[in-house]
C-alpha positions in Angstrom: 114.9 130.9 88.8 116.2 129.8 92.2 115.6 126.3 93.6 112.7 126.7 96.1 112.0 124.6 99.2 108.4 123.4 99.6 107.4 123.0 103.2 105.5 119.7 103.4 103.3 121.2 106.1 101.9 123.7 103.7 98.5 122.5 102.5 99.1 123.1 98.8 96.0 121.2 97.8 93.6 123.7 99.4 95.2 127.2 99.3 94.5 129.4 96.2 96.2 128.4 93.0 98.0 131.7 92.7 99.5 131.1 96.2 100.6 127.6 95.1 102.3 129.2 92.0 104.2 131.7 94.3 105.3 129.0 96.7 106.5 126.8 93.9 108.0 129.6 91.9 106.2 128.5 88.8 103.4 129.5 86.4 101.5 128.3 83.4 104.7 128.6 81.4 106.3 125.8 83.4 109.9 125.3 84.4 113.2 125.5 82.5 115.0 122.2 82.0 117.9 123.5 84.2 115.5 124.4 87.0 113.7 121.0 86.7 117.1 119.2 87.0 117.9 121.2 90.2 114.6 120.3 91.7 114.9 116.7 90.7 118.2 116.6 92.7 116.5 118.4 95.6 113.2 116.5 95.8 114.3 113.2 94.3 112.5 111.1 91.6 108.7 111.0 91.5 108.4 107.4 92.7 107.8 105.5 95.9 111.2 104.5 97.2 111.5 100.9 98.0 113.7 100.3 101.0 116.4 98.0 99.4 118.0 95.4 101.6 121.5 94.0 100.9 121.0 90.5 99.5 123.7 89.0 101.6 122.3 90.6 104.8 118.8 89.4 103.8 120.2 85.8 103.5 121.8 86.1 106.9 118.4 86.9 108.6 117.5 83.3 107.9 120.3 82.2 110.3 119.0 84.5 113.1 116.4 83.6 115.6 115.9 81.2 118.5 115.5 78.0 116.5 118.4 78.8 114.0 120.6 79.6 117.1 119.8 76.2 118.6 120.6 74.5 115.3 123.8 76.4 115.0 124.8 75.4 118.6 124.1 71.8 117.6 126.4 72.1 114.6 129.2 73.5 116.8 128.8 70.9 119.4 128.8 68.1 116.8 132.0 69.5 115.4 133.6 69.8 118.9 133.0 66.1 119.7 133.7 65.1 116.1 130.3 63.6 115.2 130.8 64.5 111.6 127.7 62.7 110.3 125.5 64.8 112.6 127.5 67.9 111.8 127.0 67.7 108.1 123.3 66.6 108.3 122.4 69.4 110.6 124.4 71.9 108.5 122.6 70.9 105.3 119.2 71.3 107.1 120.2 74.7 108.3 121.3 75.9 104.9 118.3 74.3 103.2 115.9 76.2 105.3 117.7 79.5 104.7 118.0 79.0 100.9 114.4 77.9 100.3 112.9 80.8 102.3 115.3 83.3 100.8 114.8 82.2 97.2 111.0 82.2 97.4 110.9 85.8 98.7 113.6 86.9 96.2 111.7 85.4 93.3 108.5 87.1 94.5 110.4 90.4 94.7 111.6 90.0 91.1 108.0 89.3 89.9 106.7 92.5 91.6 109.6 94.5 90.2 108.7 93.2 86.7 105.1 94.3 87.2 106.2 97.8 88.3 108.4 98.1 85.2 105.4 97.3 83.0 103.3 99.9 84.8 105.9 102.7 84.4 104.1 105.7 82.9 105.2 108.8 81.0 103.9 112.3 81.2 103.6 115.4 79.0 105.4 118.2 80.7 106.2 121.8 79.7 109.9 122.6 79.8 111.5 125.7 78.4 108.1 126.6 77.0 107.8 123.3 74.9 105.7 120.2 75.6 107.9 117.2 76.0 107.2 113.5 76.8 109.2 112.5 79.9 109.2 109.5 82.3 106.8 110.4 85.2 109.6 109.7 87.7 111.3 112.9 86.4 108.5 115.2 87.4 109.2 117.8 90.1 107.1 120.3 92.1 106.4 123.3 89.9 106.1 121.3 86.6 103.2 122.0 84.3 101.7 118.8 83.0 99.0 117.9 80.4 96.6 115.1 81.1 94.2 113.6 78.6 91.4 111.0 78.5 92.5 107.6 79.8 95.8 108.8 81.2 97.0 108.1 84.8 97.6 111.2 86.8 101.4 111.1 87.4 101.7 113.3 90.5 99.5 115.4 92.8 98.6 118.6 90.9 96.2 121.5 90.8 94.1 122.2 87.7 94.6 125.4 85.7 91.7 127.3 84.1 89.7 125.2 81.7 86.7 122.9 81.4 86.1 120.5 84.3 87.3 116.9 83.9 86.0 113.7 85.3 88.6 111.7 87.4 88.4 108.0 88.5 89.7 108.1 92.0 88.6 104.5 92.9 92.2 103.4 93.6 92.4 106.0 96.4 88.9 106.4 97.7 87.0 103.3 96.6 84.4 105.6 94.8 83.5 103.7 91.6 81.9 106.8 89.9 84.2 109.4 88.4 84.5 112.7 90.4 84.2 116.0 88.6 87.2 118.2 89.2 87.1 121.9 88.3 89.7 124.7 87.9 91.8 124.9 91.1 90.8 121.5 92.3 93.5 119.0 93.2 94.0 115.7 91.3 95.9 112.9 92.9 98.6 110.6 91.7 97.2 107.2 90.6 93.8 108.6 89.5 92.7 108.1 85.9 91.2 110.8 83.6 87.9 109.5 82.5 86.6 112.6 80.6 88.1 115.8 79.2 91.7 117.0 79.3 93.4 119.6 81.4 96.7 121.3 82.2 97.8 121.2 85.9 100.5 122.4 88.2 102.4 119.7 90.1 102.7 120.4 93.8 103.8 117.1 95.2 105.8 114.1 93.9 107.0 110.7 95.1 106.4 110.1 98.8 104.9 113.5 99.4 101.9 112.6 97.2 98.6 111.4 98.7 99.3 108.0 97.3 102.9 108.1 98.6 101.8 108.9 102.1 99.4 106.0 102.0 102.2 103.7 100.8 104.3 105.0 103.7 101.7 104.0 106.2 101.6 100.5 104.8 105.4 100.4 104.9 105.5 101.3 108.6 102.8 98.8 109.5 105.3 96.0 110.7 103.7 93.2 112.6 104.8 89.8 113.8 102.5 87.1 112.4 100.7 84.5 114.4 102.9 81.9 112.8 106.1 83.6 113.7 105.0 84.1 117.3 104.1 80.4 117.5 107.5 79.3 116.2 109.3 81.7 118.5 107.3 80.4 121.4 108.3 76.8 120.6 111.9 77.9 120.1 112.1 79.7 123.4 110.5 76.8 125.2 113.0 74.3 123.7 115.9 76.6 124.5 115.0 76.9 128.1 114.3 73.1 128.3 117.7 72.3 126.7 119.6 74.7 128.9 117.9 73.4 132.0 118.6 69.7 131.2 122.2 70.4 130.2 122.7 72.3 133.4 121.4 69.4 135.4 123.7 67.0 133.5 126.8 69.1 134.0 126.0 69.7 137.7 125.6 66.0 138.2 128.9 65.2 136.3 130.9 67.7 138.4 129.3 66.4 141.6 130.1 62.8 140.9 133.4 63.4 139.0 132.3 62.0 135.6 134.6 62.4 132.5 134.1 65.8 130.8 134.2 64.4 127.3 131.6 61.8 128.1 129.4 64.5 129.7 129.8 66.8 126.7 128.8 63.9 124.3 125.7 63.2 126.4 124.9 66.9 126.5 125.2 67.0 122.7 122.8 64.1 122.3 120.4 65.8 124.6 120.7 69.2 122.8 120.3 67.7 119.3 117.3 65.7 120.6 115.7 68.9 122.0 116.3 70.9 118.8 113.8 70.4 116.0 116.5 70.6 113.4 114.3 69.5 110.5 111.3 71.7 111.5 112.3 74.9 109.8 113.2 73.1 106.6 109.9 71.1 106.6 107.9 74.4 107.2 109.8 76.3 104.5 109.4 73.6 101.9 105.7 73.1 102.7 105.0 76.8 102.4 107.2 77.0 99.3 105.0 74.4 97.7 101.9 76.5 98.7 103.5 79.6 97.2 104.0 77.7 93.9 100.4 76.6 93.9 99.2 80.2 94.6 101.5 81.4 91.8 99.6 79.2 89.3 96.5 81.1 90.4 98.2 84.5 89.6 98.9 85.2 93.3 102.3 86.5 94.3 103.5 85.5 97.8 106.0 88.1 99.0 106.6 86.4 102.4 106.2 82.7 103.0 104.8 83.2 106.5 101.9 85.0 104.9 100.5 81.7 103.7 100.2 80.3 107.2 99.0 83.6 108.5 96.1 83.8 106.0 95.1 80.2 107.0 94.5 81.5 110.5 92.3 84.5 109.5 88.8 84.6 110.9 87.9 88.2 109.9 88.7 89.4 106.3 88.2 93.0 105.4 87.5 93.2 101.6 87.6 96.4 99.5 84.3 96.9 97.7 85.4 98.6 94.5 87.3 96.3 92.2 87.4 93.4 94.7 83.8 92.6 95.5 82.5 94.7 92.5 83.8 95.0 88.9 84.7 98.7 89.2 82.8 99.1 85.9 79.6 101.1 85.5 76.7 99.0 84.4 73.1 99.9 83.4 70.3 99.0 85.9 66.6 98.6 85.3 65.3 101.9 83.6 62.4 104.0 84.8 60.2 105.2 82.0 57.2 107.5 81.6 54.0 107.5 79.4 54.1 103.7 78.7 57.4 103.9 76.9 59.3 100.6 77.2 62.6 100.2 79.0 64.2 99.0 75.7 63.1 102.2 74.0 64.7 104.3 76.7 68.0 102.4 76.4 67.9 102.5 72.6 67.5 106.3 72.5 70.2 106.8 75.1 72.5 104.5 73.1 71.9 106.7 70.0 73.2 109.6 72.1 76.4 107.7 73.0 79.5 106.7 71.2 82.4 104.3 71.9 85.4 106.2 70.4 86.0 108.4 73.4 86.0 105.5 75.9 83.6 107.4 78.2 82.5 105.1 81.1 78.9 106.3 81.0 78.5 105.9 77.2 80.1 102.4 77.4 77.7 101.4 80.2 74.6 102.6 78.2 75.8 100.8 75.0 76.5 97.7 77.0 72.8 97.8 78.2 71.5 97.1 74.7 69.9 93.7 74.4 70.3 93.7 70.6 73.8 94.8 69.8 72.8 95.2 66.1 69.9 97.6 66.9 72.1 100.7 66.1 72.8 99.5 62.5 69.4 100.7 61.4 70.3 104.3 62.3 72.7 106.9 60.9 74.2 109.6 63.2 74.5 112.8 61.1 75.7 115.0 64.0 77.0 114.3 67.5 77.4 116.8 70.3 79.6 115.4 73.1 79.1 115.9 76.8 80.4 119.1 78.3 80.3 120.2 81.9 78.4 123.4 81.1 75.4 121.8 79.3 75.7 118.4 81.1 74.3 116.3 78.3 75.1 114.7 75.0 73.0 115.1 71.9 72.8 113.3 68.5 70.9 114.0 65.3 69.7 110.7 63.9 68.2 109.3 60.7 66.3 106.0 60.8 66.2 103.5 57.9 63.2 105.2 56.5 65.0 108.6 56.3 63.1 110.1 59.2 65.3 112.6 61.2 65.0 113.1 65.0 67.2 114.1 67.9 68.1 112.2 71.1 69.8 113.5 74.2 70.9 112.1 77.6 72.4 113.7 80.6 71.7 115.0 84.1 68.0 114.4 84.8 67.2 117.9 85.9 68.8 119.3 82.7 66.9 116.9 80.4 63.7 117.5 82.3 64.1 121.3 81.9 64.3 120.8 78.1 61.2 118.6 77.9 57.8 119.9 76.9 56.1 117.3 79.1 58.1 118.3 82.2 55.2 119.7 84.2 53.1 116.5 84.1 55.9 114.1 85.0 58.2 116.2 87.3 57.0 114.6 90.5 57.3 111.0 89.4 60.8 111.7 87.8 62.0 113.4 91.0 60.8 110.5 93.1 62.5 108.0 90.8 65.8 110.0 90.9 65.7 110.2 94.7 65.0 106.5 95.0 67.9 105.7 92.8 70.1 108.0 94.8 69.1 106.4 98.0 70.4 103.1 96.6 73.6 104.7 95.5 72.8 104.8 91.7 73.7 107.6 89.4 70.8 108.7 87.2 70.7 109.7 83.5 67.7 111.4 81.9 66.8 110.5 78.3 64.7 112.6 75.9 63.8 112.6 72.2 62.4 115.1 69.6 60.0 114.2 66.8 59.0 116.2 63.8 57.9 119.2 65.8 61.4 119.6 67.3 60.1 119.5 70.8 61.8 117.4 73.4 59.8 114.6 75.1 61.2 113.1 78.3 61.4 109.3 78.0 62.8 108.0 81.2 65.7 107.5 83.5 68.7 105.2 83.3 70.3 104.1 86.7 74.0 103.3 86.6 75.8 101.2 89.3 79.0 99.2 89.8 77.9 95.5 89.5 79.2 92.7 91.7 81.9 90.4 90.5 80.4 87.1 89.2 82.3 85.0 91.7 82.1 87.4 94.7 78.9 86.0 96.3 80.1 82.4 96.0 83.5 83.4 97.5 81.8 85.1 100.4 79.6 82.0 100.9 82.6 79.7 100.9 84.5 81.9 103.3 81.5 81.9 105.8 81.4 78.1 105.7 85.1 78.1 106.5 84.6 80.3 109.5 85.8 83.5 107.9 83.6 86.6 108.4 83.8 89.1 105.5 83.6 92.8 106.3 83.2 95.2 103.4 85.4 98.4 103.3 84.6 101.2 100.9 85.1 104.9 100.3 81.6 105.1 99.0 78.6 106.5 101.0 76.6 104.2 103.4 73.7 103.9 101.0 75.9 102.5 98.2 77.6 100.2 100.7 74.3 98.8 102.0 73.0 98.3 98.5 76.1 96.3 97.6 75.9 94.3 100.8 72.3 93.3 99.9 73.5 91.8 96.6 76.0 89.6 98.4 73.7 88.5 101.2 75.9 90.3 103.7 74.6 92.1 106.8 73.5 95.7 106.6 75.2 97.0 109.8 77.5 99.4 108.0 79.5 101.9 110.1 80.5 105.4 108.9 84.3 105.4 109.3 84.3 109.2 109.6 82.5 108.8 113.0 85.3 106.7 114.4 88.0 109.3 114.3 87.4 110.7 117.8 90.3 109.6 120.0 88.1 109.2 123.1 85.6 107.1 121.2 88.3 104.9 119.9 89.2 103.8 123.4 85.6 103.1 124.5 84.5 99.5 124.9 81.2 100.2 123.2 82.9 101.4 120.1 85.2 98.4 120.0 82.2 96.1 120.3 80.3 97.9 117.5 83.3 97.6 115.2 83.6 93.9 115.9 79.8 93.4 115.2 79.8 95.7 112.1 79.3 94.1 108.7 81.3 96.7 106.9 82.7 100.3 106.9 81.8 103.1 104.5 83.5 106.5 103.7 86.9 105.0 104.5 90.1 106.8 103.4 93.5 105.2 103.1 94.9 106.9 106.2 92.1 105.4 108.3 
């Protein structure tokens, strides 16, 4: 099989799966090892390339800039006039500043590299018709991979025929609830399989993945910090001042015929006095101490100037999922019918759940039990797991008296259709589901059979992503310190507003998708609305 070139402009995530197979020269049988090695040479490893800088060149950057130049001039002048005490003192300060700054950033880089090494993943890939476990960095376009529950998607891929799976894409989109992906749908690198398993065809690796392109945008976003601008401004001002004064002195000496050596010595004194030789060292040491204190709080500082920059922030955009919230589904207050208590609804739903498959919804339901020992009085004789066709779980249960009954939970419309009491409660159930949906909650219907084997609808369980315990307090402290917090999320506006209410934040949430128009972006009204907004919903990484 020849080594094929994939045009990055081809939208391989949306064209038909058969066309993707043709373009990639692959199929359900996968690639041969020889072909995979050719493609690995062609496309490179499946990883985000870190632009490596020569350590020596990196160290030299600390000797480059207006203030380092001035200090270096002072060193040279001190040597010329043989003021060796000044020469060595200034030289020590120059090297101290460079070494402190370089070492802190170097240590931070090593810490991040260690974290990346721990996060390195492996993938099951079909080569020469056999399933092998390979490092994810060796995957290439055209590979066939197998993904199971709990695994991280190692590359952008299209799903082959099979049952739908549920994928946690919160790292990419901010959506806390898993998304259902069917045959032919794309799954993106960095997502997590939350339910089911599937085979998929890799169509993009490394920097060509959705995650890689996002990382590239971040890499390109080079800005000069406020702190750096302030230091440069001071340095430029002092350079001009020193040059002006030295020019005046030399002009005066030439005009009146003063000795050149005496004039140079006086110029040296003036130059050294104008140069804040200790300022860079003091700043570097101060920020290094701050970096150490932050490290004790599990924060890694990659650039020392970031500490000072953060201190000057007055607007902080915070991601919702995983930052303000726990990125963990939790049970809300249930809705019940026919005078059934909320605890009974939760108990019956818990009986139709299990922990061994690590399903996020089952874990949320079981976590909602007030009495964790309540399930010990029941015996599960048969369990039917969730499947995307029937959209529900079901369990056959015996209580401590030997009485047998069945419980089920799943999509409200599915559970309602099973229930014998559907006609009399449909309107109130639909209303409850719609109200939960308006608040951004996912709903689960719960039903139970008695001796007659007929299903009785019990109620609805709402699921949501709860706020972090310390989030509200942190936002309050930030406001007192003059920092406005704006929420950013990939979720819908309804979910964003519901979350904002819990934190006491404003409800002026803008839809990011409405900000993409180039003409609108330039308008003064839009800029003002963005500044006044309390948050942004339906945001994607490229935004």
